[in-house]
C-alpha positions as CSV (number, residue, x, y, z in Angstrom):
1,X,74.2,98.5,129.5
2,X,72.5,95.2,128.5
3,X,71.7,96.6,125.0
4,X,75.3,97.7,124.5
5,X,76.5,94.3,125.5
6,X,74.1,92.5,123.1
7,X,75.1,95.0,120.4
8,X,78.8,94.1,120.8
9,X,78.0,90.4,120.6
10,X,76.0,91.0,117.4
11,X,78.9,93.1,116.0
12,X,81.4,90.1,116.8
13,X,79.0,87.7,115.1
14,X,78.7,89.9,112.0
15,X,82.5,90.0,111.7
16,X,82.7,86.3,111.9
17,X,80.1,85.8,109.2
18,X,81.8,88.3,107.0
19,X,85.1,86.5,107.5
20,X,83.4,83.3,106.6
21,X,82.3,84.9,103.4
22,X,78.5,84.9,104.0
23,X,76.8,87.4,101.7
24,X,77.7,90.9,102.8
25,X,74.4,92.6,102.2
26,X,72.4,89.8,103.9
27,X,74.8,89.8,106.9
28,X,74.8,93.6,107.4
29,X,71.0,94.1,106.9
30,X,70.2,91.1,109.1
31,X,72.5,92.3,111.9
32,X,71.0,95.8,111.6
33,X,67.5,94.7,111.9
34,X,68.3,92.4,114.9
35,X,70.0,95.3,116.7
36,X,67.1,97.6,116.1
37,X,64.7,95.1,117.4
38,X,67.0,94.6,120.5
39,X,66.9,98.3,121.0
40,X,63.1,98.4,120.7
41,X,63.2,100.6,117.6
42,X,62.6,98.2,114.7
43,X,61.4,100.7,112.3
44,X,64.8,102.6,112.4
45,X,66.3,99.9,110.3
46,X,63.8,100.3,107.5
47,X,64.1,104.1,107.7
48,X,67.9,103.9,107.3
49,X,67.3,101.5,104.3
50,X,65.0,103.9,102.5
51,X,67.1,107.0,103.3
52,X,70.3,105.6,102.0
53,X,68.8,104.0,98.8
54,X,67.7,107.4,97.7
55,X,70.9,109.5,98.4
56,X,71.1,111.3,95.1
57,X,74.7,112.3,95.1
58,X,75.9,108.7,95.6
59,X,73.6,107.1,93.1
60,X,74.4,109.6,90.4
61,X,78.2,109.3,90.7
62,X,78.5,105.6,91.3
63,X,75.9,104.4,88.7
64,X,76.9,106.7,85.9
65,X,80.6,105.8,86.4
66,X,80.0,102.1,86.1
67,X,77.7,102.6,83.2
68,X,80.6,104.3,81.4
69,X,83.0,101.5,82.4
70,X,80.6,99.1,80.6
71,X,80.5,101.3,77.5
72,X,84.3,101.3,77.4
73,X,84.3,97.5,77.5
74,X,81.6,97.3,74.9
75,X,83.5,99.6,72.5
76,X,86.8,98.1,73.3
77,X,88.3,101.5,74.1
78,X,89.7,100.1,77.2
79,X,91.8,97.6,75.3
80,X,93.0,100.4,72.9
81,X,94.4,102.3,75.9
82,X,96.0,99.1,77.3
83,X,97.7,98.4,73.9
84,X,98.9,102.0,73.7
85,X,100.5,102.1,77.2
86,X,102.1,98.7,77.0
87,X,103.9,99.4,73.7
88,X,107.7,99.1,74.1
89,X,107.7,97.9,77.7
90,X,109.5,94.7,77.1
91,X,112.8,96.6,76.6
92,X,112.9,98.1,80.2
93,X,114.5,95.1,82.1
94,X,113.7,95.0,85.8
95,X,112.1,98.5,85.5
96,X,109.3,96.6,83.6
97,X,107.9,95.7,87.0
98,X,107.2,99.3,88.3
99,X,106.3,100.3,84.7
100,X,103.6,97.6,84.6
101,X,102.3,98.8,87.9
102,X,102.2,102.3,86.6
103,X,100.3,101.3,83.4
104,X,97.7,99.5,85.4
105,X,97.5,102.4,87.8
106,X,96.8,104.8,85.0
107,X,94.2,102.6,83.3
108,X,92.4,102.2,86.6
109,X,92.0,105.9,86.9
110,X,90.0,105.8,83.7
111,X,88.3,102.5,84.3
112,X,87.7,102.0,88.1
113,X,86.9,98.3,88.2
114,X,89.7,96.2,89.8
115,X,88.6,92.9,88.4
116,X,87.7,94.4,85.0
117,X,90.9,96.2,84.6
118,X,92.9,93.1,85.8
119,X,91.4,91.1,83.0
120,X,91.9,93.7,80.3
121,X,95.4,94.8,81.3
122,X,96.5,91.4,82.6
123,X,95.7,89.7,79.3
124,X,98.5,91.8,77.7
125,X,100.8,92.6,80.5
126,X,101.1,89.3,82.3
127,X,102.2,87.3,79.3
128,X,104.6,90.1,78.3
129,X,106.3,90.0,81.7
130,X,106.5,86.3,81.7
131,X,108.1,86.3,78.3
132,X,110.6,88.9,79.7
133,X,111.6,86.1,82.3
134,X,109.8,87.6,85.2
135,X,108.2,85.2,87.5
136,X,104.5,84.7,86.8
137,X,103.4,85.5,90.4
138,X,105.4,88.8,90.2
139,X,103.7,89.4,86.8
140,X,100.3,89.0,88.4
141,X,101.3,91.1,91.4
142,X,102.2,94.1,89.1
143,X,98.6,94.2,87.8
144,X,97.0,93.7,91.2
145,X,99.2,96.4,92.8
146,X,98.3,98.9,90.1
147,X,94.6,98.6,90.8
148,X,95.0,101.2,93.6
149,X,94.8,103.8,90.9
150,X,91.0,103.4,90.7
151,X,90.7,105.6,93.8
152,X,91.7,108.7,91.7
153,X,88.6,108.3,89.7
154,X,85.9,110.6,91.0
155,X,83.2,108.1,90.2
156,X,84.5,105.4,92.7
157,X,81.9,104.8,95.4
158,X,84.2,105.6,98.2
159,X,85.1,109.0,96.9
160,X,81.4,110.0,96.5
161,X,80.6,108.5,99.9
162,X,83.2,110.4,101.8
163,X,82.7,113.6,99.9
164,X,79.0,113.3,100.7
165,X,79.7,112.8,104.4
166,X,82.2,115.8,104.6
167,X,80.1,118.0,102.3
168,X,83.2,118.5,100.2
169,X,83.0,118.9,96.4
170,X,83.8,115.5,94.9
171,X,86.9,116.7,92.9
172,X,88.2,118.5,95.9
173,X,88.2,115.3,97.9
174,X,90.0,113.4,95.0
175,X,92.6,116.2,94.7
176,X,93.0,116.0,98.5
177,X,93.9,112.3,98.7
178,X,95.6,112.0,95.3
179,X,99.2,112.5,96.6
180,X,98.9,109.8,99.3
181,X,97.3,107.4,96.8
182,X,100.1,107.9,94.3
183,X,102.6,107.5,97.1
184,X,101.0,104.2,98.1
185,X,101.2,103.1,94.5
186,X,104.9,103.9,94.4
187,X,105.6,102.1,97.6
188,X,103.9,99.0,96.3
189,X,105.8,99.1,93.0
190,X,109.1,99.6,94.7
191,X,108.5,96.8,97.2
192,X,107.3,94.3,94.5
193,X,110.5,95.1,92.5
194,X,112.7,94.5,95.5
195,X,110.9,91.2,96.2
196,X,111.6,90.1,92.6
197,X,115.3,91.2,92.9
198,X,115.9,89.5,96.4
199,X,113.9,86.4,95.6
200,X,115.8,86.1,92.3
201,X,112.7,86.0,90.2
202,X,113.9,88.3,87.4
203,X,115.5,85.4,85.5
204,X,112.5,83.0,85.3
205,X,112.7,80.3,82.7
206,X,109.2,80.1,81.2
207,X,108.0,76.8,80.2
208,X,107.6,75.9,76.6
209,X,104.7,77.8,75.0
210,X,105.1,80.9,77.2
211,X,106.4,82.9,74.3
212,X,103.4,82.1,72.2
213,X,101.1,83.1,75.1
214,X,102.8,86.4,75.2
215,X,102.2,86.8,71.4
216,X,98.5,86.0,71.9
217,X,98.2,88.9,74.3
218,X,99.2,91.3,71.6
219,X,98.5,89.8,68.2
220,X,94.9,91.1,68.1
221,X,95.9,94.7,68.6
222,X,94.3,97.2,66.3
223,X,95.9,99.1,63.4
224,X,97.3,102.2,65.0
225,X,95.5,104.7,62.8
226,X,93.8,107.9,63.9
227,X,90.6,106.1,65.0
228,X,92.8,103.9,67.3
229,X,94.3,107.0,69.0
230,X,90.8,108.6,69.3
231,X,89.7,105.5,71.0
232,X,92.6,105.7,73.6
233,X,91.3,109.2,74.7
234,X,87.8,107.9,75.5
235,X,88.5,106.3,78.9
236,X,90.1,109.4,80.2
237,X,87.7,112.0,78.7
238,X,85.3,112.1,81.7
239,X,88.1,112.5,84.2
240,X,89.7,115.3,82.1
241,X,86.3,117.1,82.0
242,X,85.8,116.8,85.8
243,X,89.4,118.0,86.5
244,X,89.1,120.9,84.1
245,X,85.7,122.0,85.6
246,X,87.2,121.7,89.0
247,X,90.0,123.9,88.1
248,X,87.6,126.5,86.7
249,X,88.7,126.1,83.1
250,X,85.0,126.2,81.9
251,X,84.2,129.4,83.8
252,X,80.9,129.2,85.6
253,X,79.9,126.0,83.7
254,X,80.0,123.1,86.2
255,X,80.4,119.5,85.0
256,X,79.0,116.8,87.3
257,X,79.9,113.1,87.2
258,X,76.9,111.9,85.3
259,X,77.4,114.6,82.6
260,X,81.0,113.8,82.2
261,X,80.2,110.0,81.9
262,X,77.5,110.6,79.3
263,X,79.7,112.9,77.3
264,X,82.4,110.3,77.3
265,X,79.9,107.6,76.2
266,X,78.7,109.8,73.3
267,X,82.3,110.4,72.2
268,X,82.9,106.7,72.3
269,X,79.8,106.1,70.2
270,X,80.8,108.6,67.5
271,X,84.4,107.4,67.1
272,X,83.7,103.7,67.2
273,X,80.5,103.9,65.2
274,X,78.9,101.5,67.6
275,X,75.1,100.6,67.5
276,X,73.5,103.4,69.6
277,X,70.9,100.9,71.1
278,X,73.6,98.5,72.2
279,X,75.8,101.2,73.6
280,X,72.9,102.6,75.5
281,X,71.9,99.1,76.8
282,X,75.6,98.6,78.0
283,X,75.4,101.9,79.9
284,X,72.2,101.1,81.7
285,X,73.4,97.4,82.4
286,X,76.4,99.1,84.1
287,X,74.3,101.3,86.1
288,X,72.0,98.5,87.2
289,X,75.0,96.4,88.2
290,X,76.5,99.2,90.3
291,X,73.3,99.8,92.2
292,X,72.9,96.1,92.9
293,X,76.5,95.4,94.0
294,X,77.9,98.7,95.1
295,X,74.9,100.7,96.4
296,X,73.6,97.5,97.9
297,X,76.6,97.3,100.2
298,X,76.3,101.0,101.1
299,X,72.6,100.6,101.9
300,X,73.3,97.4,104.0
301,X,76.0,99.2,105.8
302,X,73.7,102.0,106.6
303,X,71.1,99.7,108.1
304,X,73.9,98.0,110.2
305,X,75.2,101.3,111.5
306,X,71.7,102.4,112.4
307,X,71.3,99.2,114.5
308,X,74.7,99.9,116.2
309,X,73.6,103.5,116.9
310,X,70.3,102.4,118.3
311,X,72.1,100.0,120.7
312,X,74.4,102.6,121.9
313,X,77.6,100.9,120.5
314,X,78.5,103.8,118.2
315,X,78.2,106.4,121.0
316,X,80.4,104.4,123.2
317,X,83.0,103.9,120.5
318,X,83.1,107.6,119.7
319,X,83.6,108.3,123.5
320,X,86.5,105.8,123.4
321,X,88.1,107.5,120.5
322,X,87.7,110.9,122.1
323,X,89.5,109.7,125.2
324,X,92.2,107.8,123.2
325,X,92.6,109.4,119.8
326,X,95.4,107.0,118.8
327,X,92.8,104.2,118.6
328,X,91.5,106.1,115.5
329,X,94.8,106.1,113.8
330,X,95.4,102.3,114.0
331,X,91.7,101.2,114.2
332,X,90.9,103.3,111.1
333,X,93.8,101.7,109.1
334,X,94.6,98.2,110.5
335,X,90.9,97.3,111.0
336,X,89.8,97.9,107.4
337,X,93.2,96.5,106.3
338,X,92.8,93.2,107.9
339,X,89.1,92.9,106.9
340,X,90.1,93.5,103.3
341,X,92.9,90.8,103.7
342,X,90.5,88.2,105.3
343,X,87.5,88.8,103.2
344,X,88.9,89.8,99.8
345,X,87.0,93.1,99.9
346,X,87.3,95.8,102.4
347,X,84.3,97.7,101.0
348,X,81.8,96.7,103.8
349,X,84.2,97.6,106.6
350,X,85.3,100.9,105.0
351,X,81.6,102.0,104.3
352,X,80.6,101.0,107.8
353,X,83.5,102.7,109.5
354,X,83.2,105.9,107.5
355,X,79.4,106.0,108.1
356,X,79.7,105.5,111.9
357,X,83.0,107.0,113.0
358,X,84.4,109.4,110.3
359,X,81.6,112.1,110.6
360,X,82.9,112.6,114.2
361,X,86.6,112.8,113.3
362,X,86.9,116.4,114.6
363,X,86.0,115.3,118.1
364,X,89.2,113.2,118.3
365,X,91.6,115.3,116.4
366,X,91.1,114.5,112.7
367,X,89.5,115.9,109.7
368,X,86.7,113.9,107.9
369,X,88.5,113.7,104.6
370,X,91.7,112.8,106.3
371,X,90.2,109.9,108.3
372,X,87.9,108.8,105.4
373,X,90.7,108.7,102.9
374,X,92.9,106.7,105.3
375,X,90.2,104.1,105.9
376,X,89.4,103.8,102.2
377,X,93.1,103.3,101.1
378,X,93.7,100.8,104.0
379,X,90.8,98.7,102.9
380,X,92.1,98.7,99.3
381,X,95.7,97.6,100.4
382,X,94.3,94.8,102.5
383,X,92.3,93.6,99.4
384,X,95.5,93.8,97.3
385,X,97.3,91.2,99.5
386,X,94.3,88.9,99.8
387,X,94.2,85.7,97.7
388,X,90.3,85.9,97.9
389,X,90.0,89.2,96.0
390,X,88.4,88.9,92.7
391,X,91.2,90.9,90.9
392,X,93.8,88.5,92.6
393,X,91.9,85.5,91.2
394,X,91.7,87.0,87.7
395,X,95.4,87.9,87.8
396,X,96.4,84.4,89.1
397,X,94.3,82.7,86.3
398,X,96.1,84.8,83.7
399,X,99.6,84.0,85.2
400,X,98.8,80.3,85.8
401,X,99.7,80.4,89.5
402,X,97.8,80.1,92.8
403,X,96.4,83.4,94.1
404,X,98.3,82.8,97.4
405,X,101.7,83.1,95.4
406,X,100.6,86.5,94.2
407,X,99.5,87.6,97.6
408,X,102.9,86.6,99.2
409,X,104.6,89.0,96.8
410,X,102.2,92.0,97.1
411,X,102.1,91.6,100.9
412,X,105.4,93.6,101.7
413,X,104.2,96.6,99.6
414,X,100.7,96.6,101.1
415,X,102.0,96.4,104.6
416,X,104.5,99.2,104.1
417,X,101.9,101.4,102.5
418,X,99.3,100.9,105.2
419,X,101.9,101.8,107.9
420,X,102.9,104.8,105.9
421,X,99.2,105.9,106.0
422,X,98.9,105.3,109.7
423,X,102.1,107.1,110.7
424,X,102.5,109.9,108.2
425,X,99.0,110.6,106.8
426,X,96.7,110.2,109.9
């Protein structure tokens, strides 16, 4: 009992440190080691560290996907796709808001980096919306809301992580949660449009120079020749290959995530005539960055969860959820949601919850994929209404407003979407 009590105190201290924005990896690893020491099993923490750092399925999917994202940035294929999708949007009136969310959503499927896509898409979309007399905070909110589309990319860490837990083929899990992810995106787009209408922010008078800023967002577009359109295909090529393989279009030939990302990178190399050595360097830079920043959090979360398990906290929590299944519905959504809101990233909470609780979902009436997807999306929605999120800060900078102003406008959609997940999906 003493060990469990100490474990709960360490858990509370960990949450406080995360809320105060101490380094996530340091906090989780430190807390995990302390818990294992208190449980008289200090080596368990190091075993969890080594086991998770060599999980092949996760490393392959996550690192290769981020490598491909870096290649798209280096070859500027991502910008070509943005310029293609934003053509003619200025004539849509108030429908420009959901259209801008949809554009960002689609681009994020191909390039699953919220901050990166916010910079690439926002540089074109945000000035365009402001010039169309839409309030800058709404303009930034459209891009931020659309980043939810990243979760339809099979290379996103959460997809690979949950699929690995449930022993489900990666594409099957993506297909499983795709409808609810799209619905959440639609809810966010509709709510943001309603906020703009009721707050009377569709007739914003831009200050002098805003029109020239809008022109700057599009004046460097490439000539729309055959090469341009071939470049717009590049970001989606790996996703298309994975979907086609998942549907059996290639017969017995299977295409895994690394293969799809490498094929996409080779395609980009050929159509852009880039320097092979520089493109390869970009790919491996992306792989290294993803291992340090994404896999690092997953490894740290594994150490922390091992500490909680050694202290008996996980076992007690599972028994509580077995007795009161409704706790899983709200704890698995509102918990990651509020942590995403407070910290600006719900990744640590989502990874920790899915590592500790989701494998036991069947014992309290849920499926692993069902609960895992709910936790994943709830954390993303919390991040989308946090002024501390990296994507929100990027959007605010491009729009020339305080990130809090954007968060105020994305909040109704994020809240409505997370309630929809809790009530209708779980």
